[in-house]
C-alpha positions in Angstrom: 50.7 100.3 258.1 50.5 103.1 255.5 48.4 106.2 256.6 47.7 109.2 254.5 47.4 112.5 256.4 45.4 115.3 255.1 46.0 118.5 257.3 47.7 121.8 257.3 51.4 121.6 258.0 54.2 124.1 258.7 55.2 126.5 257.4 51.6 127.4 257.9 51.2 129.2 261.2 48.4 127.6 263.1 47.8 125.5 266.2 46.3 122.7 264.0 49.4 122.7 261.6 51.8 122.4 264.6 49.7 119.6 266.0 49.6 117.8 262.6 53.3 118.0 262.3 53.9 116.6 265.7 51.2 113.9 265.1 52.9 112.6 261.9 56.4 112.7 263.4 55.7 110.7 266.5 53.7 108.2 264.5 56.6 107.7 262.2 58.7 106.9 265.4 56.2 104.3 266.2 56.9 102.6 262.8 53.8 103.9 261.1 54.4 104.9 257.4 52.9 108.4 257.2 52.1 109.7 253.6 51.7 113.6 253.2 50.0 113.8 249.8 49.5 117.6 250.0 52.6 118.8 251.8 53.6 122.2 250.6 50.3 123.0 249.0 47.0 124.1 250.3 43.8 122.2 249.5 41.4 123.9 247.3 38.1 125.4 248.7 35.8 124.1 245.8 34.7 120.7 244.8 36.2 121.2 241.4 39.6 122.1 242.8 39.5 119.2 245.3 38.6 116.7 242.5 41.7 117.7 240.4 44.0 117.4 243.5 42.5 114.1 244.7 42.6 112.3 241.5 46.4 112.6 241.4 46.9 110.4 244.3 46.9 106.6 244.4 44.5 106.2 247.4 44.2 102.4 246.9 47.8 102.2 248.1 46.7 103.5 251.7 45.6 101.6 254.4 43.6 104.4 255.8 43.3 108.2 255.5 43.3 110.5 258.5 42.3 114.3 258.5 42.7 117.2 260.9 39.3 119.2 260.8 38.9 122.7 262.2 40.4 126.2 262.2 37.9 127.6 259.7 39.3 125.4 256.9 37.1 123.5 254.5 39.5 121.7 252.1 40.1 118.6 254.4 36.3 118.3 254.9 35.8 118.4 251.1 38.7 115.9 250.7 37.0 113.4 253.0 33.7 113.8 251.2 35.5 113.0 247.9 37.2 109.8 249.4 33.9 108.6 250.9 32.3 109.0 247.4 35.2 107.4 245.4 36.7 105.0 247.8 33.9 103.8 250.1 35.9 101.0 251.4 38.9 102.9 252.5 38.7 103.6 256.3 38.5 107.4 257.0 39.1 109.1 260.3 39.4 112.7 261.5 40.5 114.5 264.6 37.8 117.3 265.1 39.5 120.3 266.7 36.3 122.5 267.0 33.4 120.2 268.2 30.5 120.1 268.3 30.7 120.9 264.7 33.0 119.8 261.8 33.2 122.9 259.6 30.7 125.5 261.1 30.0 127.5 257.9 28.6 126.7 254.5 30.6 125.4 251.6 30.2 126.1 247.9 28.8 129.3 246.6 27.6 130.7 250.0 31.3 130.5 251.3 32.6 132.2 248.1 30.3 135.2 248.7 32.2 135.9 251.9 34.6 138.2 250.1 31.9 140.1 248.5 29.2 140.6 251.0 29.2 143.0 254.0 30.1 141.1 257.2 26.6 141.3 258.6 25.1 140.1 255.4 27.4 137.2 255.3 26.6 136.2 258.8 23.0 136.2 258.1 23.7 134.0 255.0 25.5 131.6 257.2 22.6 131.3 259.6 20.2 130.8 256.6 22.2 128.1 255.3 23.0 126.3 258.7 20.4 123.5 258.4 22.1 122.5 255.0 25.5 122.8 256.4 24.7 120.7 259.5 22.9 118.0 257.3 26.1 117.7 255.2 28.3 117.5 258.4 26.1 114.7 259.6 26.3 112.8 256.4 30.0 112.8 256.3 30.3 111.9 260.0 28.3 108.7 259.5 30.8 107.7 256.7 33.8 108.2 258.9 35.1 105.0 260.6 36.0 106.9 263.8 36.2 110.6 265.0 38.6 111.8 267.5 38.3 114.8 269.8 40.9 116.3 272.2 38.4 116.4 275.3 35.8 114.2 276.8 33.3 117.0 276.7 34.0 117.6 273.0 33.5 113.9 272.3 30.0 113.9 274.0 28.8 117.1 272.3 30.1 115.9 268.8 28.5 112.6 269.1 25.2 114.3 270.2 25.2 116.9 267.5 26.3 114.5 264.6 23.8 111.9 265.9 26.4 109.3 266.3 26.8 106.2 268.6 29.1 107.4 271.5 31.6 104.6 270.6 32.2 106.1 267.2 33.7 109.3 268.8 36.8 108.7 270.9 38.9 111.1 273.0 42.6 111.3 272.8 44.2 114.3 274.6 46.3 116.8 272.9 49.9 115.5 272.8 52.6 117.3 274.7 56.2 117.9 273.8 59.0 116.5 275.9 60.4 119.3 277.8 62.9 119.3 280.7 61.5 120.7 283.9 62.6 124.0 285.2 62.1 125.5 288.7 59.6 128.3 289.1 60.9 131.9 289.2 61.3 133.4 292.6 57.9 133.4 294.3 56.0 136.3 295.8 56.6 138.1 298.1 60.3 137.7 297.3 59.8 138.3 293.7 57.0 139.6 291.4 54.1 137.5 290.3 54.9 136.8 286.6 51.8 136.2 284.5 51.7 135.2 280.8 49.1 135.5 278.1 50.3 133.3 275.2 48.5 132.8 271.9 47.1 134.7 268.9 46.5 138.3 269.8 43.1 139.3 268.2 39.6 140.0 269.3 37.7 137.3 271.1 40.6 136.0 273.3 39.5 138.1 276.3 42.7 140.1 276.7 40.6 143.2 277.6 39.2 141.2 280.6 42.7 140.3 281.8 43.6 144.1 281.7 40.5 144.9 283.7 41.1 142.3 286.2 44.7 143.5 286.8 43.4 147.1 287.2 41.0 145.8 289.9 43.9 143.9 291.5 46.0 147.1 291.7 43.1 149.1 293.0 42.9 146.7 295.9 46.7 146.2 296.3 48.5 149.1 295.0 51.8 148.0 296.2 51.5 144.4 294.6 54.4 143.3 292.4 52.9 141.9 289.3 54.3 141.5 285.8 52.3 140.6 282.7 53.7 139.5 279.4 51.4 139.7 276.3 52.9 137.2 273.8 51.8 135.4 270.6 51.0 135.9 267.0 49.4 138.8 265.3 47.6 137.7 262.2 47.1 140.9 260.1 43.7 140.0 259.0 42.5 139.6 262.5 44.6 142.3 264.4 44.1 145.2 261.9 40.6 144.4 260.4 37.8 146.7 260.8 39.5 149.9 261.7 42.2 150.8 264.2 44.9 148.2 265.1 43.8 145.9 267.8 47.2 146.3 269.4 46.8 149.9 269.7 43.4 149.4 271.2 45.0 147.2 274.0 47.6 149.8 274.5 45.0 152.5 274.9 43.0 150.3 277.4 46.3 149.7 279.4 46.9 153.4 279.7 43.2 154.1 280.6 43.4 151.4 283.3 46.3 153.2 285.0 48.6 150.3 284.9 52.3 151.3 285.2 54.2 151.2 282.0 56.8 148.7 283.4 54.0 146.2 284.5 53.1 145.0 281.0 55.6 143.9 278.3 55.0 142.6 274.7 56.6 139.7 272.9 55.0 139.4 269.5 55.4 136.7 266.9 57.5 134.5 269.2 59.8 132.0 267.3 59.1 128.4 268.2 62.5 128.0 269.7 61.7 130.7 272.2 58.3 129.2 273.4 59.6 127.1 276.1 62.0 129.5 277.9 59.1 132.1 277.6 56.6 130.0 279.3 59.0 128.6 281.9 60.2 132.2 282.9 56.7 132.8 284.3 54.6 131.5 287.2 51.3 130.9 285.4 49.5 131.4 282.1 46.2 133.3 281.8 43.6 132.1 279.2 40.8 134.8 279.4 38.9 133.5 276.3 35.3 134.4 275.7 32.9 132.4 273.6 31.4 134.2 270.5 27.8 135.1 271.0 27.4 135.0 267.2 28.9 131.5 267.0 26.4 130.3 269.7 23.6 130.4 267.1 25.4 127.6 265.2 26.4 125.5 268.2 28.8 125.2 271.2 32.5 125.1 270.5 34.0 122.6 272.8 37.5 122.3 271.8 40.7 123.1 273.8 43.8 125.1 273.1 47.4 124.2 272.2 48.4 126.7 274.7 47.2 124.4 277.6 49.3 121.6 276.1 52.4 124.0 276.1 51.6 124.9 279.8 51.5 121.4 280.9 54.5 120.3 279.0 56.5 123.3 280.6 55.2 122.5 284.1 53.2 125.8 284.5 49.7 126.2 285.9 46.8 128.0 284.3 44.0 130.4 285.2 41.5 130.1 282.5 37.9 131.2 281.7 35.3 128.4 281.5 35.0 128.9 277.7 35.4 125.9 275.3 36.4 122.8 277.3 39.0 124.7 279.4 37.4 123.6 282.6 38.0 120.0 281.8 41.6 120.7 280.9 42.3 122.6 284.2 40.6 119.9 286.5 43.8 118.0 287.2 45.1 120.3 290.0 46.9 122.2 287.4 45.0 125.6 287.8 41.8 127.4 288.4 38.8 128.5 286.4 36.5 131.5 286.5 33.3 132.4 284.6 34.1 133.9 281.3 33.8 137.8 281.2 33.8 138.0 285.1 36.8 140.3 285.7 36.1 140.4 289.4 36.4 136.7 289.7 39.6 136.7 287.7 41.0 139.4 290.0 40.3 137.3 293.0 42.2 134.4 291.6 45.2 136.6 290.8 45.1 138.0 294.3 45.0 134.4 295.7 48.3 133.7 294.0 49.9 136.8 295.7 48.5 135.6 299.1 49.0 131.9 298.7 52.3 131.5 296.5 52.4 127.9 297.6 49.5 127.3 295.2 51.9 128.0 292.2 54.1 125.2 293.6 51.4 122.7 293.9 49.6 123.5 290.7 52.9 123.5 288.6 53.7 120.1 290.0 50.3 118.9 288.9 50.7 120.5 285.5 54.2 118.7 285.1 52.7 115.4 285.9 49.9 115.9 283.4 52.4 116.9 280.8 54.4 113.8 281.4 51.3 111.6 281.1 50.4 113.2 277.8 53.7 113.2 276.1 53.5 112.7 272.3 55.1 109.1 272.3 52.3 107.9 274.5 49.7 109.8 272.5 51.1 108.3 269.3 50.7 104.8 270.6 47.0 105.4 271.3 46.5 106.6 267.8 48.5 103.5 266.4 46.3 101.2 268.4 43.1 102.9 267.1 44.3 102.9 263.4 45.3 99.2 263.7 41.7 98.4 264.5 40.6 100.5 261.4 43.1 98.7 259.1 41.8 95.4 260.4 38.3 96.5 259.5 39.3 97.3 256.0 41.0 93.9 255.6 37.8 92.2 256.8 35.7 94.2 254.4 37.8 93.2 251.4 37.9 89.5 252.4 
């Protein structure tokens, strides 16, 4: 079976690029021939650029084409549109990382205006163009053989929004790396409660809520031993846009909250080789995300996070907000969920870990079991089975 993958890949730094890299590596191990037609280059953002890139590939030699959609990119979407138009018998599939939409923003000239218009003017343009954007997403969705989401909620929401039969949207959970288990650090009260925020550090991730919750915790339990590590990537266009550095804003908030300097440490731009020891040196991960109120006008984002995959693979539990599809991903006894933005509720869950440290042991065991169940070799086998059905459909169509 020969599959072309259209997706961002390392060295691009994004969760989808990391996912696509693992996806193609493990499918290769399952005996699938993976072709990366655009490795080392970025797809164009206009129909003319895509046309030039797509014409250079012998698509007729492929059994099917799979794409990774999401992360604010539109090149993969345009590539699928091109293939549906020029090779209508070629099976096309996509993993949709940000359901309930495929691209969320307009293509063509409205998108090109983003670099010239003031932010609010561009946001207004996105809203005005949304009926046409949604219609375009739905047209492509009907031409795809199968769509895959990482969560069951995402599959339901995507099928509903794209007006597809439920059977056309399948769920295959985020694959996990194979990681050797490591015992938890010394538990409270014999050692500090070690908490980790891991992910991109920019506005919208709810880090402010985590700081506020810790301030509430310390007000109620001044003698509590708690350590927080803020770790992850710092994309310049997100961290330093629109005025002062976001990192400086967080540091100012930490000082205003009265948290001791030794309580919070930073590990920025963590190398891949250091991710596992970083996670396993903590008791629990905190994902305090908040959903964008502006994005809500366009739909509901019901994706998940690669951080949850890392947590399970490393055998560490999670406390997350109920944003996106996090509640589903933390429903396996591997953590707890609180209403997004509710810092009091988050503080209560953190205090519970101090008072009942055995929860950390129980939840970590559940996380480890989930991580084993979702390891990439098993995930790759699920995709291989799905793709074999698509290939058979192509063969029947050509007979």
